[in-house]
N, C-alpha and C positions, 0 to 999 in steps of 0.2 A: 606373437609379434616379435619375441626375442630371436626367433629363427630368421626373420626378415632382417633384423639389425645385424645378425651374424653374417648374413649373405652380403650386405652392404660393406661391412668391414673387410670381408675376404676380397671383394672386388677392389676396394680402395688400397689394400695392401699390395696389390699387383701393379699399381700405377708406376712405381719406380722401375720395375722390371720391364714394363711395356716401353718406357722411354729408353732404357738401356738397349733393348732389342731393336726398336725401330730407328732410333737416332744414332746410336753408336755401333749398331750391328753386332752386339754381344750375343753370341749363340747360347751361352749358358743362361742368360736372362730369358731367352726364348723358351728354353726347357722349363724354367721355373714358371713362366707364364702358362705354358701348356698344362703343367701339373696343377697349377692353381685353378685354371679354368675347368679341369676335370673335377676337382673338389667342389667347385661352385655348381657344376652340372649335377653332381650327386646330391648336394644339399637342396638344390632347387627341385629335384625329383622327389625328395622326401617331403618337402613343403607341399608340393603339388598333391601328393598322395594324402597328406593330412587334410588339406583343404577339401579334396574330393570326398573323403570319409565324413568330414563334418557336414558337408553340404547334403550328403545323402541320408544323414540321420535326422 
């Protein structure tokens, strides 16, 4: 369950950069958003693998 909380924290940490990119057109914030989303994708993939492994055992 701690991995899920980490995932939520990662998403929440991007909120400010999302606002900067979409509202203020800050391109550097867009880069940080893309990087953060890639990290979230990788963590979600690891969580998915763990769930699948536990389900199959």
